[in-house]
Each structure stands twice: as structure tokens, then as C-alpha cells.
mmCIF file of the N, C-alpha and C atoms, coordinates in Angstrom:
data_MODEL
# 
_entry.id   MODEL 
# 
loop_
_atom_site.group_PDB 
_atom_site.id 
_atom_site.type_symbol 
_atom_site.label_atom_id 
_atom_site.label_alt_id 
_atom_site.label_comp_id 
_atom_site.label_asym_id 
_atom_site.label_entity_id 
_atom_site.label_seq_id 
_atom_site.pdbx_PDB_ins_code 
_atom_site.Cartn_x 
_atom_site.Cartn_y 
_atom_site.Cartn_z 
_atom_site.occupancy 
_atom_site.B_iso_or_equiv 
_atom_site.pdbx_formal_charge 
_atom_site.auth_seq_id 
_atom_site.auth_comp_id 
_atom_site.auth_asym_id 
_atom_site.auth_atom_id 
_atom_site.pdbx_PDB_model_num 
ATOM 1   N N  . MET A 1 1  ? -19.127 7.876  19.493  1.00 0.00 ? 1  MET A N  1 
ATOM 2   C CA . MET A 1 1  ? -17.974 7.015  19.670  1.00 0.00 ? 1  MET A CA 1 
ATOM 3   C C  . MET A 1 1  ? -17.706 6.201  18.413  1.00 0.00 ? 1  MET A C  1 
ATOM 4   N N  . LEU A 1 2  ? -18.785 5.734  17.786  1.00 0.00 ? 2  LEU A N  1 
ATOM 5   C CA . LEU A 1 2  ? -18.636 4.964  16.558  1.00 0.00 ? 2  LEU A CA 1 
ATOM 6   C C  . LEU A 1 2  ? -18.060 5.830  15.447  1.00 0.00 ? 2  LEU A C  1 
ATOM 7   N N  . TYR A 1 3  ? -18.441 7.122  15.431  1.00 0.00 ? 3  TYR A N  1 
ATOM 8   C CA . TYR A 1 3  ? -17.923 8.040  14.431  1.00 0.00 ? 3  TYR A CA 1 
ATOM 9   C C  . TYR A 1 3  ? -16.404 8.179  14.556  1.00 0.00 ? 3  TYR A C  1 
ATOM 10  N N  . LEU A 1 4  ? -15.910 8.262  15.786  1.00 0.00 ? 4  LEU A N  1 
ATOM 11  C CA . LEU A 1 4  ? -14.465 8.400  15.994  1.00 0.00 ? 4  LEU A CA 1 
ATOM 12  C C  . LEU A 1 4  ? -13.721 7.141  15.567  1.00 0.00 ? 4  LEU A C  1 
ATOM 13  N N  . PHE A 1 5  ? -14.317 5.975  15.840  1.00 0.00 ? 5  PHE A N  1 
ATOM 14  C CA . PHE A 1 5  ? -13.687 4.730  15.414  1.00 0.00 ? 5  PHE A CA 1 
ATOM 15  C C  . PHE A 1 5  ? -13.641 4.623  13.895  1.00 0.00 ? 5  PHE A C  1 
ATOM 16  N N  . CYS A 1 6  ? -14.729 5.001  13.235  1.00 0.00 ? 6  CYS A N  1 
ATOM 17  C CA . CYS A 1 6  ? -14.758 4.967  11.764  1.00 0.00 ? 6  CYS A CA 1 
ATOM 18  C C  . CYS A 1 6  ? -13.738 5.938  11.180  1.00 0.00 ? 6  CYS A C  1 
ATOM 19  N N  . ARG A 1 7  ? -13.634 7.105  11.780  1.00 0.00 ? 7  ARG A N  1 
ATOM 20  C CA . ARG A 1 7  ? -12.662 8.086  11.310  1.00 0.00 ? 7  ARG A CA 1 
ATOM 21  C C  . ARG A 1 7  ? -11.225 7.579  11.502  1.00 0.00 ? 7  ARG A C  1 
ATOM 22  N N  . LEU A 1 8  ? -10.950 6.975  12.648  1.00 0.00 ? 8  LEU A N  1 
ATOM 23  C CA . LEU A 1 8  ? -9.637  6.405  12.908  1.00 0.00 ? 8  LEU A CA 1 
ATOM 24  C C  . LEU A 1 8  ? -9.329  5.276  11.924  1.00 0.00 ? 8  LEU A C  1 
ATOM 25  N N  . PHE A 1 9  ? -10.305 4.437  11.659  1.00 0.00 ? 9  PHE A N  1 
ATOM 26  C CA . PHE A 1 9  ? -10.111 3.335  10.725  1.00 0.00 ? 9  PHE A CA 1 
ATOM 27  C C  . PHE A 1 9  ? -9.837  3.843  9.317   1.00 0.00 ? 9  PHE A C  1 
ATOM 28  N N  . LYS A 1 10 ? -10.557 4.873  8.879   1.00 0.00 ? 10 LYS A N  1 
ATOM 29  C CA . LYS A 1 10 ? -10.332 5.444  7.550   1.00 0.00 ? 10 LYS A CA 1 
ATOM 30  C C  . LYS A 1 10 ? -8.935  6.045  7.437   1.00 0.00 ? 10 LYS A C  1 
ATOM 31  N N  . GLN A 1 11 ? -8.505  6.747  8.477   1.00 0.00 ? 11 GLN A N  1 
ATOM 32  C CA . GLN A 1 11 ? -7.166  7.337  8.451   1.00 0.00 ? 11 GLN A CA 1 
ATOM 33  C C  . GLN A 1 11 ? -6.083  6.258  8.458   1.00 0.00 ? 11 GLN A C  1 
ATOM 34  N N  . TYR A 1 12 ? -6.299  5.188  9.228   1.00 0.00 ? 12 TYR A N  1 
ATOM 35  C CA . TYR A 1 12 ? -5.336  4.101  9.247   1.00 0.00 ? 12 TYR A CA 1 
ATOM 36  C C  . TYR A 1 12 ? -5.300  3.390  7.899   1.00 0.00 ? 12 TYR A C  1 
ATOM 37  N N  . LEU A 1 13 ? -6.456  3.194  7.281   1.00 0.00 ? 13 LEU A N  1 
ATOM 38  C CA . LEU A 1 13 ? -6.512  2.578  5.965   1.00 0.00 ? 13 LEU A CA 1 
ATOM 39  C C  . LEU A 1 13 ? -5.802  3.435  4.927   1.00 0.00 ? 13 LEU A C  1 
ATOM 40  N N  . LEU A 1 14 ? -5.961  4.740  5.011   1.00 0.00 ? 14 LEU A N  1 
ATOM 41  C CA . LEU A 1 14 ? -5.254  5.644  4.110   1.00 0.00 ? 14 LEU A CA 1 
ATOM 42  C C  . LEU A 1 14 ? -3.753  5.579  4.340   1.00 0.00 ? 14 LEU A C  1 
ATOM 43  N N  . LEU A 1 15 ? -3.322  5.505  5.581   1.00 0.00 ? 15 LEU A N  1 
ATOM 44  C CA . LEU A 1 15 ? -1.909  5.383  5.898   1.00 0.00 ? 15 LEU A CA 1 
ATOM 45  C C  . LEU A 1 15 ? -1.313  4.103  5.323   1.00 0.00 ? 15 LEU A C  1 
ATOM 46  N N  . VAL A 1 16 ? -2.032  2.993  5.460   1.00 0.00 ? 16 VAL A N  1 
ATOM 47  C CA . VAL A 1 16 ? -1.556  1.721  4.917   1.00 0.00 ? 16 VAL A CA 1 
ATOM 48  C C  . VAL A 1 16 ? -1.509  1.770  3.394   1.00 0.00 ? 16 VAL A C  1 
ATOM 49  N N  . ALA A 1 17 ? -2.505  2.384  2.763   1.00 0.00 ? 17 ALA A N  1 
ATOM 50  C CA . ALA A 1 17 ? -2.537  2.478  1.301   1.00 0.00 ? 17 ALA A CA 1 
ATOM 51  C C  . ALA A 1 17 ? -1.387  3.322  0.777   1.00 0.00 ? 17 ALA A C  1 
ATOM 52  N N  . VAL A 1 18 ? -1.107  4.442  1.419   1.00 0.00 ? 18 VAL A N  1 
ATOM 53  C CA . VAL A 1 18 ? -0.001  5.296  0.991   1.00 0.00 ? 18 VAL A CA 1 
ATOM 54  C C  . VAL A 1 18 ? 1.332   4.592  1.206   1.00 0.00 ? 18 VAL A C  1 
ATOM 55  N N  . SER A 1 19 ? 1.454   3.847  2.293   1.00 0.00 ? 19 SER A N  1 
ATOM 56  C CA . SER A 1 19 ? 2.677   3.097  2.552   1.00 0.00 ? 19 SER A CA 1 
ATOM 57  C C  . SER A 1 19 ? 2.890   2.017  1.497   1.00 0.00 ? 19 SER A C  1 
ATOM 58  N N  . GLN A 1 20 ? 1.834   1.314  1.123   1.00 0.00 ? 20 GLN A N  1 
ATOM 59  C CA . GLN A 1 20 ? 1.948   0.295  0.080   1.00 0.00 ? 20 GLN A CA 1 
ATOM 60  C C  . GLN A 1 20 ? 2.317   0.907  -1.268  1.00 0.00 ? 20 GLN A C  1 
ATOM 61  N N  . MET A 1 21 ? 1.743   2.072  -1.563  1.00 0.00 ? 21 MET A N  1 
ATOM 62  C CA . MET A 1 21 ? 2.037   2.740  -2.824  1.00 0.00 ? 21 MET A CA 1 
ATOM 63  C C  . MET A 1 21 ? 3.490   3.206  -2.868  1.00 0.00 ? 21 MET A C  1 
ATOM 64  N N  . ALA A 1 22 ? 3.988   3.730  -1.760  1.00 0.00 ? 22 ALA A N  1 
ATOM 65  C CA . ALA A 1 22 ? 5.378   4.171  -1.710  1.00 0.00 ? 22 ALA A CA 1 
ATOM 66  C C  . ALA A 1 22 ? 6.331   2.988  -1.825  1.00 0.00 ? 22 ALA A C  1 
ATOM 67  N N  . SER A 1 23 ? 5.998   1.888  -1.182  1.00 0.00 ? 23 SER A N  1 
ATOM 68  C CA . SER A 1 23 ? 6.837   0.692  -1.280  1.00 0.00 ? 23 SER A CA 1 
ATOM 69  C C  . SER A 1 23 ? 6.838   0.137  -2.702  1.00 0.00 ? 23 SER A C  1 
ATOM 70  N N  . ALA A 1 24 ? 5.689   0.130  -3.344  1.00 0.00 ? 24 ALA A N  1 
ATOM 71  C CA . ALA A 1 24 ? 5.605   -0.358 -4.723  1.00 0.00 ? 24 ALA A CA 1 
ATOM 72  C C  . ALA A 1 24 ? 6.399   0.538  -5.673  1.00 0.00 ? 24 ALA A C  1 
ATOM 73  N N  . LEU A 1 25 ? 6.328   1.850  -5.471  1.00 0.00 ? 25 LEU A N  1 
ATOM 74  C CA . LEU A 1 25 ? 7.094   2.771  -6.314  1.00 0.00 ? 25 LEU A CA 1 
ATOM 75  C C  . LEU A 1 25 ? 8.587   2.572  -6.106  1.00 0.00 ? 25 LEU A C  1 
ATOM 76  N N  . PHE A 1 26 ? 9.001   2.361  -4.861  1.00 0.00 ? 26 PHE A N  1 
ATOM 77  C CA . PHE A 1 26 ? 10.409  2.120  -4.561  1.00 0.00 ? 26 PHE A CA 1 
ATOM 78  C C  . PHE A 1 26 ? 10.897  0.842  -5.236  1.00 0.00 ? 26 PHE A C  1 
ATOM 79  N N  . ARG A 1 27 ? 10.106  -0.218 -5.155  1.00 0.00 ? 27 ARG A N  1 
ATOM 80  C CA . ARG A 1 27 ? 10.501  -1.488 -5.772  1.00 0.00 ? 27 ARG A CA 1 
ATOM 81  C C  . ARG A 1 27 ? 10.491  -1.394 -7.290  1.00 0.00 ? 27 ARG A C  1 
ATOM 82  N N  . PHE A 1 28 ? 9.544   -0.638 -7.861  1.00 0.00 ? 28 PHE A N  1 
ATOM 83  C CA . PHE A 1 28 ? 9.478   -0.465 -9.311  1.00 0.00 ? 28 PHE A CA 1 
ATOM 84  C C  . PHE A 1 28 ? 10.699  0.280  -9.821  1.00 0.00 ? 28 PHE A C  1 
ATOM 85  N N  . ILE A 1 29 ? 11.072  1.348  -9.143  1.00 0.00 ? 29 ILE A N  1 
ATOM 86  C CA . ILE A 1 29 ? 12.245  2.118  -9.566  1.00 0.00 ? 29 ILE A CA 1 
ATOM 87  C C  . ILE A 1 29 ? 13.514  1.285  -9.407  1.00 0.00 ? 29 ILE A C  1 
ATOM 88  N N  . GLY A 1 30 ? 13.594  0.511  -8.328  1.00 0.00 ? 30 GLY A N  1 
ATOM 89  C CA . GLY A 1 30 ? 14.750  -0.356 -8.137  1.00 0.00 ? 30 GLY A CA 1 
ATOM 90  C C  . GLY A 1 30 ? 14.845  -1.450 -9.189  1.00 0.00 ? 30 GLY A C  1 
ATOM 91  N N  . GLY A 1 31 ? 13.702  -1.977 -9.610  1.00 0.00 ? 31 GLY A N  1 
ATOM 92  C CA . GLY A 1 31 ? 13.709  -3.008 -10.641 1.00 0.00 ? 31 GLY A CA 1 
ATOM 93  C C  . GLY A 1 31 ? 13.949  -2.458 -12.026 1.00 0.00 ? 31 GLY A C  1 
ATOM 94  N N  . LEU A 1 32 ? 13.479  -1.245 -12.263 1.00 0.00 ? 32 LEU A N  1 
ATOM 95  C CA . LEU A 1 32 ? 13.642  -0.638 -13.585 1.00 0.00 ? 32 LEU A CA 1 
ATOM 96  C C  . LEU A 1 32 ? 15.080  -0.204 -13.822 1.00 0.00 ? 32 LEU A C  1 
ATOM 97  N N  . GLY A 1 33 ? 15.679  0.402  -12.828 1.00 0.00 ? 33 GLY A N  1 
ATOM 98  C CA . GLY A 1 33 ? 17.070  0.818  -12.960 1.00 0.00 ? 33 GLY A CA 1 
ATOM 99  C C  . GLY A 1 33 ? 17.957  -0.094 -12.148 1.00 0.00 ? 33 GLY A C  1 
ATOM 100 N N  . ARG A 1 34 ? 18.650  -0.986 -12.807 1.00 0.00 ? 34 ARG A N  1 
ATOM 101 C CA . ARG A 1 34 ? 19.440  -1.986 -12.096 1.00 0.00 ? 34 ARG A CA 1 
ATOM 102 C C  . ARG A 1 34 ? 20.699  -1.389 -11.487 1.00 0.00 ? 34 ARG A C  1 
ATOM 103 N N  . SER A 1 35 ? 21.271  -0.384 -12.112 1.00 0.00 ? 35 SER A N  1 
ATOM 104 C CA . SER A 1 35 ? 22.473  0.222  -11.541 1.00 0.00 ? 35 SER A CA 1 
ATOM 105 C C  . SER A 1 35 ? 22.084  1.394  -10.641 1.00 0.00 ? 35 SER A C  1 
ATOM 106 N N  . MET A 1 36 ? 23.019  1.812  -9.822  1.00 0.00 ? 36 MET A N  1 
ATOM 107 C CA . MET A 1 36 ? 22.735  2.876  -8.853  1.00 0.00 ? 36 MET A CA 1 
ATOM 108 C C  . MET A 1 36 ? 22.494  4.207  -9.552  1.00 0.00 ? 36 MET A C  1 
ATOM 109 N N  . ILE A 1 37 ? 23.201  4.490  -10.621 1.00 0.00 ? 37 ILE A N  1 
ATOM 110 C CA . ILE A 1 37 ? 23.062  5.766  -11.321 1.00 0.00 ? 37 ILE A CA 1 
ATOM 111 C C  . ILE A 1 37 ? 21.693  5.865  -11.990 1.00 0.00 ? 37 ILE A C  1 
ATOM 112 N N  . VAL A 1 38 ? 21.288  4.796  -12.653 1.00 0.00 ? 38 VAL A N  1 
ATOM 113 C CA . VAL A 1 38 ? 19.987  4.808  -13.349 1.00 0.00 ? 38 VAL A CA 1 
ATOM 114 C C  . VAL A 1 38 ? 18.843  4.868  -12.343 1.00 0.00 ? 38 VAL A C  1 
ATOM 115 N N  . ALA A 1 39 ? 18.950  4.117  -11.254 1.00 0.00 ? 39 ALA A N  1 
ATOM 116 C CA . ALA A 1 39 ? 17.896  4.135  -10.242 1.00 0.00 ? 39 ALA A CA 1 
ATOM 117 C C  . ALA A 1 39 ? 17.790  5.506  -9.582  1.00 0.00 ? 39 ALA A C  1 
ATOM 118 N N  . ASN A 1 40 ? 18.917  6.163  -9.349  1.00 0.00 ? 40 ASN A N  1 
ATOM 119 C CA . ASN A 1 40 ? 18.906  7.510  -8.765  1.00 0.00 ? 40 ASN A CA 1 
ATOM 120 C C  . ASN A 1 40 ? 18.267  8.506  -9.721  1.00 0.00 ? 40 ASN A C  1 
ATOM 121 N N  . THR A 1 41 ? 18.559  8.380  -11.013 1.00 0.00 ? 41 THR A N  1 
ATOM 122 C CA . THR A 1 41 ? 17.954  9.269  -12.006 1.00 0.00 ? 41 THR A CA 1 
ATOM 123 C C  . THR A 1 41 ? 16.453  9.058  -12.083 1.00 0.00 ? 41 THR A C  1 
ATOM 124 N N  . PHE A 1 42 ? 16.025  7.796  -12.137 1.00 0.00 ? 42 PHE A N  1 
ATOM 125 C CA . PHE A 1 42 ? 14.591  7.500  -12.182 1.00 0.00 ? 42 PHE A CA 1 
ATOM 126 C C  . PHE A 1 42 ? 13.887  7.971  -10.912 1.00 0.00 ? 42 PHE A C  1 
ATOM 127 N N  . GLY A 1 43 ? 14.533  7.794  -9.772  1.00 0.00 ? 43 GLY A N  1 
ATOM 128 C CA . GLY A 1 43 ? 13.937  8.242  -8.515  1.00 0.00 ? 43 GLY A CA 1 
ATOM 129 C C  . GLY A 1 43 ? 13.772  9.743  -8.442  1.00 0.00 ? 43 GLY A C  1 
ATOM 130 N N  . SER A 1 44 ? 14.769  10.474 -8.908  1.00 0.00 ? 44 SER A N  1 
ATOM 131 C CA . SER A 1 44 ? 14.667  11.937 -8.923  1.00 0.00 ? 44 SER A CA 1 
ATOM 132 C C  . SER A 1 44 ? 13.568  12.394 -9.869  1.00 0.00 ? 44 SER A C  1 
ATOM 133 N N  . PHE A 1 45 ? 13.462  11.733 -11.020 1.00 0.00 ? 45 PHE A N  1 
ATOM 134 C CA . PHE A 1 45 ? 12.412  12.085 -11.975 1.00 0.00 ? 45 PHE A CA 1 
ATOM 135 C C  . PHE A 1 45 ? 11.031  11.755 -11.410 1.00 0.00 ? 45 PHE A C  1 
ATOM 136 N N  . ALA A 1 46 ? 10.910  10.638 -10.710 1.00 0.00 ? 46 ALA A N  1 
ATOM 137 C CA . ALA A 1 46 ? 9.622   10.274 -10.107 1.00 0.00 ? 46 ALA A CA 1 
ATOM 138 C C  . ALA A 1 46 ? 9.223   11.276 -9.032  1.00 0.00 ? 46 ALA A C  1 
ATOM 139 N N  . LEU A 1 47 ? 10.175  11.717 -8.221  1.00 0.00 ? 47 LEU A N  1 
ATOM 140 C CA . LEU A 1 47 ? 9.865   12.741 -7.214  1.00 0.00 ? 47 LEU A CA 1 
ATOM 141 C C  . LEU A 1 47 ? 9.466   14.058 -7.856  1.00 0.00 ? 47 LEU A C  1 
ATOM 142 N N  . LEU A 1 48 ? 10.129  14.421 -8.953  1.00 0.00 ? 48 LEU A N  1 
ATOM 143 C CA . LEU A 1 48 ? 9.765   15.645 -9.671  1.00 0.00 ? 48 LEU A CA 1 
ATOM 144 C C  . LEU A 1 48 ? 8.345   15.573 -10.192 1.00 0.00 ? 48 LEU A C  1 
ATOM 145 N N  . ILE A 1 49 ? 7.975   14.439 -10.775 1.00 0.00 ? 49 ILE A N  1 
ATOM 146 C CA . ILE A 1 49 ? 6.614   14.265 -11.290 1.00 0.00 ? 49 ILE A CA 1 
ATOM 147 C C  . ILE A 1 49 ? 5.593   14.272 -10.148 1.00 0.00 ? 49 ILE A C  1 
ATOM 148 N N  . LEU A 1 50 ? 5.913   13.591 -9.046  1.00 0.00 ? 50 LEU A N  1 
ATOM 149 C CA . LEU A 1 50 ? 4.978   13.561 -7.917  1.00 0.00 ? 50 LEU A CA 1 
ATOM 150 C C  . LEU A 1 50 ? 4.776   14.936 -7.304  1.00 0.00 ? 50 LEU A C  1 
ATOM 151 N N  . PHE A 1 51 ? 5.842   15.709 -7.174  1.00 0.00 ? 51 PHE A N  1 
ATOM 152 C CA . PHE A 1 51 ? 5.701   17.048 -6.611  1.00 0.00 ? 51 PHE A CA 1 
ATOM 153 C C  . PHE A 1 51 ? 4.957   17.974 -7.571  1.00 0.00 ? 51 PHE A C  1 
ATOM 154 N N  . ALA A 1 52 ? 5.233   17.871 -8.862  1.00 0.00 ? 52 ALA A N  1 
ATOM 155 C CA . ALA A 1 52 ? 4.580   18.750 -9.829  1.00 0.00 ? 52 ALA A CA 1 
ATOM 156 C C  . ALA A 1 52 ? 3.091   18.450 -9.936  1.00 0.00 ? 52 ALA A C  1 
ATOM 157 N N  . LEU A 1 53 ? 2.739   17.170 -10.000 1.00 0.00 ? 53 LEU A N  1 
ATOM 158 C CA . LEU A 1 53 ? 1.332   16.814 -10.173 1.00 0.00 ? 53 LEU A CA 1 
ATOM 159 C C  . LEU A 1 53 ? 0.580   16.720 -8.853  1.00 0.00 ? 53 LEU A C  1 
ATOM 160 N N  . GLY A 1 54 ? 1.293   16.707 -7.736  1.00 0.00 ? 54 GLY A N  1 
ATOM 161 C CA . GLY A 1 54 ? 0.638   16.578 -6.450  1.00 0.00 ? 54 GLY A CA 1 
ATOM 162 C C  . GLY A 1 54 ? 0.133   17.879 -5.875  1.00 0.00 ? 54 GLY A C  1 
ATOM 163 N N  . GLY A 1 55 ? 0.443   19.002 -6.484  1.00 0.00 ? 55 GLY A N  1 
ATOM 164 C CA . GLY A 1 55 ? -0.038  20.283 -6.009  1.00 0.00 ? 55 GLY A CA 1 
ATOM 165 C C  . GLY A 1 55 ? 0.974   21.057 -5.186  1.00 0.00 ? 55 GLY A C  1 
ATOM 166 N N  . PHE A 1 56 ? 2.178   20.528 -5.010  1.00 0.00 ? 56 PHE A N  1 
ATOM 167 C CA . PHE A 1 56 ? 3.186   21.255 -4.259  1.00 0.00 ? 56 PHE A CA 1 
ATOM 168 C C  . PHE A 1 56 ? 3.834   22.342 -5.104  1.00 0.00 ? 56 PHE A C  1 
ATOM 169 N N  . VAL A 1 57 ? 4.057   22.065 -6.373  1.00 0.00 ? 57 VAL A N  1 
ATOM 170 C CA . VAL A 1 57 ? 4.715   23.018 -7.260  1.00 0.00 ? 57 VAL A CA 1 
ATOM 171 C C  . VAL A 1 57 ? 3.680   23.773 -8.080  1.00 0.00 ? 57 VAL A C  1 
ATOM 172 N N  . LEU A 1 58 ? 2.773   23.047 -8.718  1.00 0.00 ? 58 LEU A N  1 
ATOM 173 C CA . LEU A 1 58 ? 1.725   23.658 -9.538  1.00 0.00 ? 58 LEU A CA 1 
ATOM 174 C C  . LEU A 1 58 ? 0.414   23.587 -8.769  1.00 0.00 ? 58 LEU A C  1 
ATOM 175 N N  . SER A 1 59 ? -0.144  24.741 -8.446  1.00 0.00 ? 59 SER A N  1 
ATOM 176 C CA . SER A 1 59 ? -1.435  24.739 -7.762  1.00 0.00 ? 59 SER A CA 1 
ATOM 177 C C  . SER A 1 59 ? -2.550  24.471 -8.768  1.00 0.00 ? 59 SER A C  1 
ATOM 178 N N  . HIS A 1 60 ? -3.751  24.284 -8.260  1.00 0.00 ? 60 HIS A N  1 
ATOM 179 C CA . HIS A 1 60 ? -4.884  23.946 -9.124  1.00 0.00 ? 60 HIS A CA 1 
ATOM 180 C C  . HIS A 1 60 ? -5.174  25.071 -10.116 1.00 0.00 ? 60 HIS A C  1 
ATOM 181 N N  . GLY A 1 61 ? -5.010  26.312 -9.698  1.00 0.00 ? 61 GLY A N  1 
ATOM 182 C CA . GLY A 1 61 ? -5.269  27.433 -10.596 1.00 0.00 ? 61 GLY A CA 1 
ATOM 183 C C  . GLY A 1 61 ? -4.221  27.598 -11.675 1.00 0.00 ? 61 GLY A C  1 
ATOM 184 N N  . MET A 1 62 ? -2.990  27.175 -11.406 1.00 0.00 ? 62 MET A N  1 
ATOM 185 C CA . MET A 1 62 ? -1.913  27.320 -12.380 1.00 0.00 ? 62 MET A CA 1 
ATOM 186 C C  . MET A 1 62 ? -1.899  26.198 -13.408 1.00 0.00 ? 62 MET A C  1 
ATOM 187 N N  . VAL A 1 63 ? -2.614  25.119 -13.157 1.00 0.00 ? 63 VAL A N  1 
ATOM 188 C CA . VAL A 1 63 ? -2.560  23.968 -14.053 1.00 0.00 ? 63 VAL A CA 1 
ATOM 189 C C  . VAL A 1 63 ? -3.160  24.312 -15.399 1.00 0.00 ? 63 VAL A C  1 
ATOM 190 N N  . THR A 1 64 ? -4.235  25.082 -15.418 1.00 0.00 ? 64 THR A N  1 
ATOM 191 C CA . THR A 1 64 ? -4.846  25.435 -16.699 1.00 0.00 ? 64 THR A CA 1 
ATOM 192 C C  . THR A 1 64 ? -3.928  26.352 -17.501 1.00 0.00 ? 64 THR A C  1 
ATOM 193 N N  . TYR A 1 65 ? -3.087  27.138 -16.827 1.00 0.00 ? 65 TYR A N  1 
ATOM 194 C CA . TYR A 1 65 ? -2.142  27.998 -17.536 1.00 0.00 ? 65 TYR A CA 1 
ATOM 195 C C  . TYR A 1 65 ? -1.047  27.161 -18.195 1.00 0.00 ? 65 TYR A C  1 
ATOM 196 N N  . PHE A 1 66 ? -0.608  26.114 -17.525 1.00 0.00 ? 66 PHE A N  1 
ATOM 197 C CA . PHE A 1 66 ? 0.415   25.237 -18.075 1.00 0.00 ? 66 PHE A CA 1 
ATOM 198 C C  . PHE A 1 66 ? -0.240  24.090 -18.850 1.00 0.00 ? 66 PHE A C  1 
ATOM 199 N N  . GLY A 1 67 ? -1.077  24.430 -19.801 1.00 0.00 ? 67 GLY A N  1 
ATOM 200 C CA . GLY A 1 67 ? -1.801  23.416 -20.559 1.00 0.00 ? 67 GLY A CA 1 
ATOM 201 C C  . GLY A 1 67 ? -0.910  22.581 -21.435 1.00 0.00 ? 67 GLY A C  1 
ATOM 202 N N  . CYS A 1 68 ? 0.244   23.108 -21.815 1.00 0.00 ? 68 CYS A N  1 
ATOM 203 C CA . CYS A 1 68 ? 1.131   22.355 -22.688 1.00 0.00 ? 68 CYS A CA 1 
ATOM 204 C C  . CYS A 1 68 ? 1.728   21.147 -21.985 1.00 0.00 ? 68 CYS A C  1 
ATOM 205 N N  . LEU A 1 69 ? 1.666   21.085 -20.666 1.00 0.00 ? 69 LEU A N  1 
ATOM 206 C CA . LEU A 1 69 ? 2.205   19.936 -19.949 1.00 0.00 ? 69 LEU A CA 1 
ATOM 207 C C  . LEU A 1 69 ? 1.265   18.734 -20.003 1.00 0.00 ? 69 LEU A C  1 
ATOM 208 N N  . GLY A 1 70 ? 0.026   18.963 -20.359 1.00 0.00 ? 70 GLY A N  1 
ATOM 209 C CA . GLY A 1 70 ? -0.926  17.867 -20.462 1.00 0.00 ? 70 GLY A CA 1 
ATOM 210 C C  . GLY A 1 70 ? -1.501  17.421 -19.141 1.00 0.00 ? 70 GLY A C  1 
ATOM 211 N N  . VAL A 1 71 ? -1.378  18.229 -18.100 1.00 0.00 ? 71 VAL A N  1 
ATOM 212 C CA . VAL A 1 71 ? -1.908  17.822 -16.800 1.00 0.00 ? 71 VAL A CA 1 
ATOM 213 C C  . VAL A 1 71 ? -3.297  18.379 -16.557 1.00 0.00 ? 71 VAL A C  1 
ATOM 214 N N  . GLN A 1 72 ? -3.805  19.214 -17.448 1.00 0.00 ? 72 GLN A N  1 
ATOM 215 C CA . GLN A 1 72 ? -5.122  19.787 -17.209 1.00 0.00 ? 72 GLN A CA 1 
ATOM 216 C C  . GLN A 1 72 ? -6.212  18.746 -17.396 1.00 0.00 ? 72 GLN A C  1 
ATOM 217 N N  . SER A 1 73 ? -5.922  17.656 -18.090 1.00 0.00 ? 73 SER A N  1 
ATOM 218 C CA . SER A 1 73 ? -6.938  16.620 -18.254 1.00 0.00 ? 73 SER A CA 1 
ATOM 219 C C  . SER A 1 73 ? -7.237  15.898 -16.945 1.00 0.00 ? 73 SER A C  1 
ATOM 220 N N  . ILE A 1 74 ? -6.325  15.969 -15.984 1.00 0.00 ? 74 ILE A N  1 
ATOM 221 C CA . ILE A 1 74 ? -6.549  15.347 -14.674 1.00 0.00 ? 74 ILE A CA 1 
ATOM 222 C C  . ILE A 1 74 ? -7.657  16.092 -13.933 1.00 0.00 ? 74 ILE A C  1 
ATOM 223 N N  . TYR A 1 75 ? -7.705  17.404 -14.079 1.00 0.00 ? 75 TYR A N  1 
ATOM 224 C CA . TYR A 1 75 ? -8.621  18.221 -13.292 1.00 0.00 ? 75 TYR A CA 1 
ATOM 225 C C  . TYR A 1 75 ? -9.927  18.519 -14.012 1.00 0.00 ? 75 TYR A C  1 
ATOM 226 N N  . GLN A 1 76 ? -10.146 17.969 -15.200 1.00 0.00 ? 76 GLN A N  1 
ATOM 227 C CA . GLN A 1 76 ? -11.401 18.199 -15.901 1.00 0.00 ? 76 GLN A CA 1 
ATOM 228 C C  . GLN A 1 76 ? -12.492 17.358 -15.270 1.00 0.00 ? 76 GLN A C  1 
ATOM 229 N N  . HIS A 1 77 ? -13.674 17.898 -15.212 1.00 0.00 ? 77 HIS A N  1 
ATOM 230 C CA . HIS A 1 77 ? -14.801 17.200 -14.562 1.00 0.00 ? 77 HIS A CA 1 
ATOM 231 C C  . HIS A 1 77 ? -15.533 16.338 -15.555 1.00 0.00 ? 77 HIS A C  1 
# 
């Protein structure tokens, strides 16, 4: 029973952390781009970077092939 509570607490803590990170990114983009056009451009670029580096577009095996992007240093041990 304690194991299930710890697991639930860890998942809830992760949910809160991801929510805080998303809110901070939203506020940062809004503060950086004061006009609607600039904020939309920055937001689209941030989503592109998050998808590319998050593993949705580039898988772990493809990252070493795309070494010119400079993302292989993230996966080095």
C-alpha cells in the first residue's frame, strides 16, 4: 500500500513540475515577444525545438547521425 502511495505521489509531483515548466515557458515567451506576431513566432520555434529534442521527431538512434545539429552532446554519457 505504501508503494502505491509513493508511486502516486511521484506521478503527482511530476505532473506539478511539468505544469510549472509549461507555465514558465509560456510566460517567458510572452515576455520576450511583446507583440502578437513576435510571440507567435517564438512560440512556434520553441515547440519545434521541444519536439525535435524531445524524441518525437529525432529518435535516440538518429541523433548521432544528425551530429551537425549539436544535440548529440545531450546523449553522451
